[in-house]
Phi, psi and omega in degrees: 000316179299322184300313182298315186293322179287328167298317179292330175290320174302310177303318180286338176282323176290333182284332183261121183296145176293156184291342177296305185304311179301315180294318172304309182298321179287323174303314180304308177300322180292313182297320183297314183294321171304307180306316186292314173303315178299324176301315183293312178297319183298315178300323184277321184251336191243333190294333182294333176248331179265358179077154187301336189247018187070007175221135185230087184296147178094003174228176189274002184290138177294153171284103184291347173292347185250006179300130178303161181282076188212083183303314185297330176296316182295309180300319182289315181294322187283327177281322186250002183078184184215126174045030182071357178267315176272121183286166178273143186245002183299335181268348182249320178262146182278161173306324185288329176280327173295318177300317180291326175293321175299317170306316175295311185292322181292329176295338181255009178302128186282150188264000000 
């Protein structure tokens, strides 16, 4: 009888993911959804100047795949605009949308 109870306890432990595994899965899902939101926002708001693949030859827009790993600079540029060429988006995009854009741009960074 003890053996059956011990076996059942072991099987129950194996069937339920650990809290660490669940947390890692949720973190990965959250990061993935941030990238997805950023991709959608980029397609709707940014791609007409920056190109659908983050590079638009023939314009003065930079290749965003080569944007430095500098989130504060990115956020400031998006919110305030740049050199009179990029309009400010701070009144149009929410902080969450800008954070998601950063997640998407970062995910596409050229190595």
